[in-house]
Phi, psi and omega in degrees: 000147180223146179251132184246133175251116188229159174232154179276155175263318183281319187234166173278093187225136167241139189222129166250124184214138172272123174234148180272102185292348171286337181262318178243121186264062185277131184251151179299133181080001174283138183269144178207157175252157185215140180228124175257123186224155174279336182209146174286344188213020179080354180261156185298142176293130186259010171087003180200148175293133174245106194283348183277343181297128171241173179066029179260181184288339185293335173304334188254001184232152183269338186221134182230147173227153184226139183192184179237142167291125177246353175199133175225133174211157186246143173215112178061239188263007185251154168233143185235128169234142182242121184254134177256125192242345016275007176278176181265141175216112179230129185238121169241125188206168180299143179304328186293336185252005181247000000 
């Protein structure tokens, strides 16, 4: 596992994320896309992964993480959310996009 500190090009976003570098070969300076969603298919989260579901957002991405927001706070015009995956994902961005 390695921790990556990233910044957005399209939006003012700061990201710290722990990734399994044996699965994701992310290099310094390499671009990637990320999507944060409440559900993979628009249905309520049932608390566990159901591998039989097809036609979800997982079909469009190489790597997926699941977790719960355990801390969210606001400072000025920014919002920060920290997710336990059990790895770390911390996103700081403008309130209008979070």
